[in-house]
N, CA, C, O and the ligand as a Tripos MOL2 file, in Angstrom:
@<TRIPOS>MOLECULE
protein
  209   207    53     0     0
PROTEIN
NO_CHARGES

@<TRIPOS>ATOM
      1 N          82.5920  129.8520   97.0030 N.3       1 MET1
      2 CA         83.2190  129.1270   95.8880 C.3       1 MET1
      3 C          84.5050  128.4570   96.3530 C.2       1 MET1
      4 O          84.8710  128.5250   97.5270 O.2       1 MET1
      5 N          85.1640  127.8270   95.4330 N.am      2 ALA2
      6 CA         86.3280  127.0230   95.7820 C.3       2 ALA2
      7 C          87.4580  127.8630   96.3750 C.2       2 ALA2
      8 O          88.2250  127.3820   97.2100 O.2       2 ALA2
      9 N          87.5550  129.0990   95.9460 N.am      3 LYS3
     10 CA         88.6680  129.9300   96.4180 C.3       3 LYS3
     11 C          88.5420  130.2880   97.8970 C.2       3 LYS3
     12 O          89.5270  130.6430   98.5450 O.2       3 LYS3
     13 N          87.3540  130.1930   98.4090 N.am      4 ASP4
     14 CA         87.1420  130.5380   99.8070 C.3       4 ASP4
     15 C          87.5000  129.4000  100.7490 C.2       4 ASP4
     16 O          87.4310  129.5410  101.9700 O.2       4 ASP4
     17 N          87.8740  128.2920  100.1780 N.am      5 ARG5
     18 CA         88.1250  127.1190  101.0240 C.3       5 ARG5
     19 C          89.5840  126.7150  100.9520 C.2       5 ARG5
     20 O          90.2370  126.8130   99.9130 O.2       5 ARG5
     21 N          90.0610  126.2640  102.0770 N.am      6 VAL6
     22 CA         91.4500  125.8540  102.1580 C.3       6 VAL6
     23 C          91.5240  124.5580  102.9600 C.2       6 VAL6
     24 O          90.7490  124.3500  103.8940 O.2       6 VAL6
     25 N          92.4470  123.7060  102.5940 N.am      7 ILE7
     26 CA         92.5960  122.4410  103.3130 C.3       7 ILE7
     27 C          93.5210  122.6530  104.4990 C.2       7 ILE7
     28 O          94.6180  123.1920  104.3510 O.2       7 ILE7
     29 N          93.0820  122.2340  105.6590 N.am      8 SER8
     30 CA         93.9360  122.2690  106.8320 C.3       8 SER8
     31 C          94.1930  120.8400  107.2950 C.2       8 SER8
     32 O          93.3800  119.9420  107.0770 O.2       8 SER8
     33 N          95.3250  120.6530  107.9290 N.am      9 HIS9
     34 CA         95.6960  119.3280  108.4010 C.3       9 HIS9
     35 C          95.6400  119.3000  109.9100 C.2       9 HIS9
     36 O          95.9290  120.2920  110.5800 O.2       9 HIS9
     37 N          95.2640  118.1460  110.4350 N.am     10 LEU10
     38 CA         95.3410  117.9420  111.8740 C.3      10 LEU10
     39 C          96.5060  116.9970  112.1390 C.2      10 LEU10
     40 O          96.4830  115.8340  111.7350 O.2      10 LEU10
     41 N          97.5130  117.5060  112.8140 N.am     11 SER11
     42 CA         98.7040  116.7070  113.0470 C.3      11 SER11
     43 C          98.8150  116.3220  114.5100 C.2      11 SER11
     44 O          98.4900  117.1020  115.4050 O.2      11 SER11
     45 N          99.2770  115.1110  114.7320 N.am     12 CYS12
     46 CA         99.4470  114.5860  116.0790 C.3      12 CYS12
     47 C         100.5560  115.3380  116.8080 C.2      12 CYS12
     48 O         101.6380  115.5460  116.2580 O.2      12 CYS12
     49 N         100.2890  115.7350  118.0210 N.am     13 GLU13
     50 CA        101.2840  116.4690  118.8010 C.3      13 GLU13
     51 C         102.4620  115.5750  119.2080 C.2      13 GLU13
     52 O         103.5580  116.0730  119.4640 O.2      13 GLU13
     53 N         102.2440  114.2980  119.2650 N.am     14 GLU14
     54 CA        103.2980  113.4030  119.7620 C.3      14 GLU14
     55 C         104.2190  112.9140  118.6450 C.2      14 GLU14
     56 O         105.4410  112.9580  118.7850 O.2      14 GLU14
     57 N         103.6440  112.4530  117.5520 N.am     15 CYS15
     58 CA        104.4810  111.9320  116.4660 C.3      15 CYS15
     59 C         104.5330  112.8670  115.2670 C.2      15 CYS15
     60 O         105.2410  112.6050  114.2950 O.2      15 CYS15
     61 N         103.7840  113.9520  115.3400 N.am     16 LYS16
     62 CA        103.7520  114.9630  114.2900 C.3      16 LYS16
     63 C         103.2020  114.4250  112.9750 C.2      16 LYS16
     64 O         103.3680  115.0490  111.9270 O.2      16 LYS16
     65 N         102.5660  113.3040  113.0290 N.am     17 GLY17
     66 CA        101.9810  112.7450  111.8180 C.3      17 GLY17
     67 C         100.6990  113.4690  111.4560 C.2      17 GLY17
     68 O          99.8890  113.8070  112.3200 O.2      17 GLY17
     69 N         100.5340  113.6950  110.1960 N.am     18 ARG18
     70 CA         99.3150  114.3520  109.7260 C.3      18 ARG18
     71 C          98.2680  113.2870  109.4230 C.2      18 ARG18
     72 O          98.3090  112.6120  108.3950 O.2      18 ARG18
     73 N          97.3450  113.1650  110.3400 N.am     19 ASN19
     74 CA         96.3940  112.0680  110.2520 C.3      19 ASN19
     75 C          95.0680  112.4690  109.6360 C.2      19 ASN19
     76 O          94.3540  111.6360  109.0770 O.2      19 ASN19
     77 N          94.7490  113.7200  109.7370 N.am     20 TYR20
     78 CA         93.4440  114.1510  109.2600 C.3      20 TYR20
     79 C          93.5710  115.4130  108.4290 C.2      20 TYR20
     80 O          94.4170  116.2720  108.6770 O.2      20 TYR20
     81 N          92.7130  115.4930  107.4470 N.am     21 THR21
     82 CA         92.6080  116.7380  106.6960 C.3      21 THR21
     83 C          91.1610  117.1940  106.7350 C.2      21 THR21
     84 O          90.2380  116.3910  106.8750 O.2      21 THR21
     85 N          90.9900  118.4600  106.6120 N.am     22 GLN22
     86 CA         89.6400  118.9890  106.5620 C.3      22 GLN22
     87 C          89.6360  120.2590  105.7370 C.2      22 GLN22
     88 O          90.6520  120.9360  105.5780 O.2      22 GLN22
     89 N          88.4770  120.5520  105.2300 N.am     23 VAL23
     90 CA         88.3330  121.7680  104.4340 C.3      23 VAL23
     91 C          87.6630  122.8260  105.2930 C.2      23 VAL23
     92 O          86.5840  122.6070  105.8440 O.2      23 VAL23
     93 N          88.3040  123.9540  105.3960 N.am     24 VAL24
     94 CA         87.7370  125.0520  106.1660 C.3      24 VAL24
     95 C          87.6660  126.2950  105.2800 C.2      24 VAL24
     96 O          88.3300  126.3840  104.2470 O.2      24 VAL24
     97 N          86.8620  127.2280  105.7030 N.am     25 THR25
     98 CA         86.7940  128.4780  104.9540 C.3      25 THR25
     99 C          87.9600  129.3720  105.3510 C.2      25 THR25
    100 O          88.4680  129.2820  106.4690 O.2      25 THR25
    101 N          88.3710  130.2130  104.4530 N.am     26 ARG26
    102 CA         89.5030  131.0990  104.7120 C.3      26 ARG26
    103 C          89.2360  132.0800  105.8400 C.2      26 ARG26
    104 O          90.1600  132.5490  106.5050 O.2      26 ARG26
    105 N          87.9870  132.3800  106.0430 N.am     27 LYS27
    106 CA         87.6570  133.3830  107.0550 C.3      27 LYS27
    107 C          88.0320  132.9230  108.4490 C.2      27 LYS27
    108 O          88.3430  133.7300  109.3250 O.2      27 LYS27
    109 N          87.9960  131.6210  108.6380 N.am     28 ARG28
    110 CA         88.3420  131.1200  109.9630 C.3      28 ARG28
    111 C          89.8550  131.0010  110.0710 C.2      28 ARG28
    112 O          90.5260  130.5340  109.1510 O.2      28 ARG28
    113 N          90.3670  131.4250  111.1920 N.am     29 LYS29
    114 CA         91.8060  131.4090  111.4140 C.3      29 LYS29
    115 C          92.3010  129.9680  111.6170 C.2      29 LYS29
    116 O          91.7490  129.2170  112.4200 O.2      29 LYS29
    117 N          93.3300  129.6090  110.8890 N.am     30 VAL30
    118 CA         93.8930  128.2710  111.0110 C.3      30 VAL30
    119 C          94.9460  128.2700  112.1040 C.2      30 VAL30
    120 O          95.7830  129.1710  112.1550 O.2      30 VAL30
    121 N          94.9190  127.2890  112.9640 N.am     31 GLY31
    122 CA         95.9630  127.1530  113.9700 C.3      31 GLY31
    123 C          95.4430  127.1790  115.3890 C.2      31 GLY31
    124 O          96.1770  126.8670  116.3270 O.2      31 GLY31
    125 N          94.1970  127.5450  115.5570 N.am     32 ASP32
    126 CA         93.6650  127.6230  116.9110 C.3      32 ASP32
    127 C          93.0860  126.3130  117.4050 C.2      32 ASP32
    128 O          92.8960  126.1060  118.6040 O.2      32 ASP32
    129 N          92.8130  125.4460  116.4710 N.am     33 LEU33
    130 CA         92.0380  124.2660  116.8070 C.3      33 LEU33
    131 C          92.9060  123.1660  117.4080 C.2      33 LEU33
    132 O          93.9700  122.8360  116.8840 O.2      33 LEU33
    133 N          92.4310  122.6080  118.5150 N.am     34 LYS34
    134 CA         93.0740  121.4320  119.0900 C.3      34 LYS34
    135 C          92.0030  120.4040  119.3830 C.2      34 LYS34
    136 O          91.0020  120.6970  120.0370 O.2      34 LYS34
    137 N          92.2210  119.2090  118.8970 N.am     35 LEU35
    138 CA         91.2180  118.1700  119.0630 C.3      35 LEU35
    139 C          91.8610  116.8920  119.5520 C.2      35 LEU35
    140 O          93.0210  116.6090  119.2520 O.2      35 LEU35
    141 N          91.1050  116.1300  120.3010 N.am     36 SER36
    142 CA         91.5620  114.7990  120.6830 C.3      36 SER36
    143 C          91.0900  113.8120  119.6280 C.2      36 SER36
    144 O          89.8950  113.5680  119.4600 O.2      36 SER36
    145 N          92.0660  113.2530  118.9240 N.am     37 LYS37
    146 CA         91.7480  112.3300  117.8340 C.3      37 LYS37
    147 C          92.5870  111.0810  117.9700 C.2      37 LYS37
    148 O          93.6340  111.0670  118.6180 O.2      37 LYS37
    149 N          92.0960  110.0400  117.3410 N.am     38 TYR38
    150 CA         92.8510  108.7930  117.3710 C.3      38 TYR38
    151 C          93.9870  108.8420  116.3610 C.2      38 TYR38
    152 O          93.7870  109.1700  115.1910 O.2      38 TYR38
    153 N          95.1720  108.5110  116.8310 N.am     39 CYS39
    154 CA         96.3390  108.4580  115.9690 C.3      39 CYS39
    155 C          96.7120  107.0050  115.7400 C.2      39 CYS39
    156 O          96.9620  106.2660  116.6920 O.2      39 CYS39
    157 N          96.7510  106.5940  114.4770 N.am     40 SER40
    158 CA         97.0540  105.1990  114.1720 C.3      40 SER40
    159 C          98.5280  104.8900  114.4040 C.2      40 SER40
    160 O          98.8910  103.7310  114.6080 O.2      40 SER40
    161 N          99.3820  105.9130  114.3750 N.am     41 SER41
    162 CA        100.8020  105.6960  114.6390 C.3      41 SER41
    163 C         101.0600  105.4900  116.1240 C.2      41 SER41
    164 O         101.8340  104.6130  116.5060 O.2      41 SER41
    165 N         100.4220  106.2830  116.9510 N.am     42 CYS42
    166 CA        100.5780  106.1720  118.3990 C.3      42 CYS42
    167 C          99.6370  105.1150  118.9810 C.2      42 CYS42
    168 O          99.8160  104.6690  120.1140 O.2      42 CYS42
    169 N          98.6580  104.7280  118.2100 N.am     43 ARG43
    170 CA         97.6510  103.7520  118.6200 C.3      43 ARG43
    171 C          96.8930  104.1940  119.8640 C.2      43 ARG43
    172 O          96.5680  103.3830  120.7310 O.2      43 ARG43
    173 N          96.6260  105.4560  119.9350 N.am     44 LYS44
    174 CA         95.8240  105.9780  121.0370 C.3      44 LYS44
    175 C          95.3000  107.3540  120.6440 C.2      44 LYS44
    176 O          95.6640  107.9120  119.6090 O.2      44 LYS44
    177 N          94.4490  107.8700  121.4870 N.am     45 HIS45
    178 CA         93.9720  109.2310  121.2690 C.3      45 HIS45
    179 C          95.0260  110.2240  121.7510 C.2      45 HIS45
    180 O          95.5260  110.1360  122.8730 O.2      45 HIS45
    181 N          95.3420  111.1500  120.8920 N.am     46 THR46
    182 CA         96.3030  112.1800  121.2510 C.3      46 THR46
    183 C          95.7250  113.5360  120.8550 C.2      46 THR46
    184 O          94.7070  113.6210  120.1670 O.2      46 THR46
    185 N          96.3880  114.5760  121.2990 N.am     47 VAL47
    186 CA         95.9910  115.9190  120.9070 C.3      47 VAL47
    187 C          96.4530  116.1770  119.4870 C.2      47 VAL47
    188 O          97.6250  115.9930  119.1570 O.2      47 VAL47
    189 N          95.5320  116.6010  118.6580 N.am     48 HIS48
    190 CA         95.8640  116.9520  117.2930 C.3      48 HIS48
    191 C          95.7080  118.4520  117.1000 C.2      48 HIS48
    192 O          94.6930  119.0430  117.4670 O.2      48 HIS48
    193 N          96.7090  119.0360  116.5330 N.am     49 LYS49
    194 CA         96.7100  120.4730  116.3430 C.3      49 LYS49
    195 C          96.5630  120.7880  114.8560 C.2      49 LYS49
    196 O          97.1040  120.0930  113.9960 O.2      49 LYS49
    197 N          95.8370  121.8240  114.5900 N.am     50 GLU50
    198 CA         95.5990  122.2020  113.2070 C.3      50 GLU50
    199 C          96.7920  122.9200  112.6110 C.2      50 GLU50
    200 O          97.3220  123.8710  113.1870 O.2      50 GLU50
    201 N          97.2000  122.4550  111.4600 N.am     51 THR51
    202 CA         98.2800  123.1250  110.7350 C.3      51 THR51
    203 C          97.8380  123.3270  109.2970 C.2      51 THR51
    204 O          96.8300  122.7690  108.8630 O.2      51 THR51
    205 N          98.5890  124.1200  108.5680 N.am     52 LYS52
    206 CA         98.2410  124.3650  107.1680 C.3      52 LYS52
    207 C          98.7310  123.2270  106.2990 C.2      52 LYS52
    208 O          98.5340  123.2490  105.0840 O.2      52 LYS52
    209 ZN        100.7360  110.1810  116.8390 Zn       53 ZN53
@<TRIPOS>BOND
     1     1     2 1
     2     2     3 1
     3     3     4 2
     4     3     5 am
     5     5     6 1
     6     6     7 1
     7     7     8 2
     8     7     9 am
     9     9    10 1
    10    10    11 1
    11    11    12 2
    12    11    13 am
    13    13    14 1
    14    14    15 1
    15    15    16 2
    16    15    17 am
    17    17    18 1
    18    18    19 1
    19    19    20 2
    20    19    21 am
    21    21    22 1
    22    22    23 1
    23    23    24 2
    24    23    25 am
    25    25    26 1
    26    26    27 1
    27    27    28 2
    28    27    29 am
    29    29    30 1
    30    30    31 1
    31    31    32 2
    32    31    33 am
    33    33    34 1
    34    34    35 1
    35    35    36 2
    36    35    37 am
    37    37    38 1
    38    38    39 1
    39    39    40 2
    40    39    41 am
    41    41    42 1
    42    42    43 1
    43    43    44 2
    44    43    45 am
    45    45    46 1
    46    46    47 1
    47    47    48 2
    48    47    49 am
    49    49    50 1
    50    50    51 1
    51    51    52 2
    52    51    53 am
    53    53    54 1
    54    54    55 1
    55    55    56 2
    56    55    57 am
    57    57    58 1
    58    58    59 1
    59    59    60 2
    60    59    61 am
    61    61    62 1
    62    62    63 1
    63    63    64 2
    64    63    65 am
    65    65    66 1
    66    66    67 1
    67    67    68 2
    68    67    69 am
    69    69    70 1
    70    70    71 1
    71    71    72 2
    72    71    73 am
    73    73    74 1
    74    74    75 1
    75    75    76 2
    76    75    77 am
    77    77    78 1
    78    78    79 1
    79    79    80 2
    80    79    81 am
    81    81    82 1
    82    82    83 1
    83    83    84 2
    84    83    85 am
    85    85    86 1
    86    86    87 1
    87    87    88 2
    88    87    89 am
    89    89    90 1
    90    90    91 1
    91    91    92 2
    92    91    93 am
    93    93    94 1
    94    94    95 1
    95    95    96 2
    96    95    97 am
    97    97    98 1
    98    98    99 1
    99    99   100 2
   100    99   101 am
   101   101   102 1
   102   102   103 1
   103   103   104 2
   104   103   105 am
   105   105   106 1
   106   106   107 1
   107   107   108 2
   108   107   109 am
   109   109   110 1
   110   110   111 1
   111   111   112 2
   112   111   113 am
   113   113   114 1
   114   114   115 1
   115   115   116 2
   116   115   117 am
   117   117   118 1
   118   118   119 1
   119   119   120 2
   120   119   121 am
   121   121   122 1
   122   122   123 1
   123   123   124 2
   124   123   125 am
   125   125   126 1
   126   126   127 1
   127   127   128 2
   128   127   129 am
   129   129   130 1
   130   130   131 1
   131   131   132 2
   132   131   133 am
   133   133   134 1
   134   134   135 1
   135   135   136 2
   136   135   137 am
   137   137   138 1
   138   138   139 1
   139   139   140 2
   140   139   141 am
   141   141   142 1
   142   142   143 1
   143   143   144 2
   144   143   145 am
   145   145   146 1
   146   146   147 1
   147   147   148 2
   148   147   149 am
   149   149   150 1
   150   150   151 1
   151   151   152 2
   152   151   153 am
   153   153   154 1
   154   154   155 1
   155   155   156 2
   156   155   157 am
   157   157   158 1
   158   158   159 1
   159   159   160 2
   160   159   161 am
   161   161   162 1
   162   162   163 1
   163   163   164 2
   164   163   165 am
   165   165   166 1
   166   166   167 1
   167   167   168 2
   168   167   169 am
   169   169   170 1
   170   170   171 1
   171   171   172 2
   172   171   173 am
   173   173   174 1
   174   174   175 1
   175   175   176 2
   176   175   177 am
   177   177   178 1
   178   178   179 1
   179   179   180 2
   180   179   181 am
   181   181   182 1
   182   182   183 1
   183   183   184 2
   184   183   185 am
   185   185   186 1
   186   186   187 1
   187   187   188 2
   188   187   189 am
   189   189   190 1
   190   190   191 1
   191   191   192 2
   192   191   193 am
   193   193   194 1
   194   194   195 1
   195   195   196 2
   196   195   197 am
   197   197   198 1
   198   198   199 1
   199   199   200 2
   200   199   201 am
   201   201   202 1
   202   202   203 1
   203   203   204 2
   204   203   205 am
   205   205   206 1
   206   206   207 1
   207   207   208 2
@<TRIPOS>SUBSTRUCTURE
     1 MET1         2 RESIDUE 1 A MET
     2 ALA2         6 RESIDUE 1 A ALA
     3 LYS3        10 RESIDUE 1 A LYS
     4 ASP4        14 RESIDUE 1 A ASP
     5 ARG5        18 RESIDUE 1 A ARG
     6 VAL6        22 RESIDUE 1 A VAL
     7 ILE7        26 RESIDUE 1 A ILE
     8 SER8        30 RESIDUE 1 A SER
     9 HIS9        34 RESIDUE 1 A HIS
    10 LEU10       38 RESIDUE 1 A LEU
    11 SER11       42 RESIDUE 1 A SER
    12 CYS12       46 RESIDUE 1 A CYS
    13 GLU13       50 RESIDUE 1 A GLU
    14 GLU14       54 RESIDUE 1 A GLU
    15 CYS15       58 RESIDUE 1 A CYS
    16 LYS16       62 RESIDUE 1 A LYS
    17 GLY17       66 RESIDUE 1 A GLY
    18 ARG18       70 RESIDUE 1 A ARG
    19 ASN19       74 RESIDUE 1 A ASN
    20 TYR20       78 RESIDUE 1 A TYR
    21 THR21       82 RESIDUE 1 A THR
    22 GLN22       86 RESIDUE 1 A GLN
    23 VAL23       90 RESIDUE 1 A VAL
    24 VAL24       94 RESIDUE 1 A VAL
    25 THR25       98 RESIDUE 1 A THR
    26 ARG26      102 RESIDUE 1 A ARG
    27 LYS27      106 RESIDUE 1 A LYS
    28 ARG28      110 RESIDUE 1 A ARG
    29 LYS29      114 RESIDUE 1 A LYS
    30 VAL30      118 RESIDUE 1 A VAL
    31 GLY31      122 RESIDUE 1 A GLY
    32 ASP32      126 RESIDUE 1 A ASP
    33 LEU33      130 RESIDUE 1 A LEU
    34 LYS34      134 RESIDUE 1 A LYS
    35 LEU35      138 RESIDUE 1 A LEU
    36 SER36      142 RESIDUE 1 A SER
    37 LYS37      146 RESIDUE 1 A LYS
    38 TYR38      150 RESIDUE 1 A TYR
    39 CYS39      154 RESIDUE 1 A CYS
    40 SER40      158 RESIDUE 1 A SER
    41 SER41      162 RESIDUE 1 A SER
    42 CYS42      166 RESIDUE 1 A CYS
    43 ARG43      170 RESIDUE 1 A ARG
    44 LYS44      174 RESIDUE 1 A LYS
    45 HIS45      178 RESIDUE 1 A HIS
    46 THR46      182 RESIDUE 1 A THR
    47 VAL47      186 RESIDUE 1 A VAL
    48 HIS48      190 RESIDUE 1 A HIS
    49 LYS49      194 RESIDUE 1 A LYS
    50 GLU50      198 RESIDUE 1 A GLU
    51 THR51      202 RESIDUE 1 A THR
    52 LYS52      206 RESIDUE 1 A LYS
    53 ZN53       209 GROUP 0 **** ****
């Protein structure tokens, strides 16, 4: 149900901009995920780290 889900943000490591959001289940630990994503502020692919 809805209570089991939480929105996490993926923030750029370089400019700290929060470019992506995603819905994850509470059971999964938030903060471990690192992804290479395109940042429109940096105009390149950067490492994005998951934050709450
Ligand atoms: Zn950036």
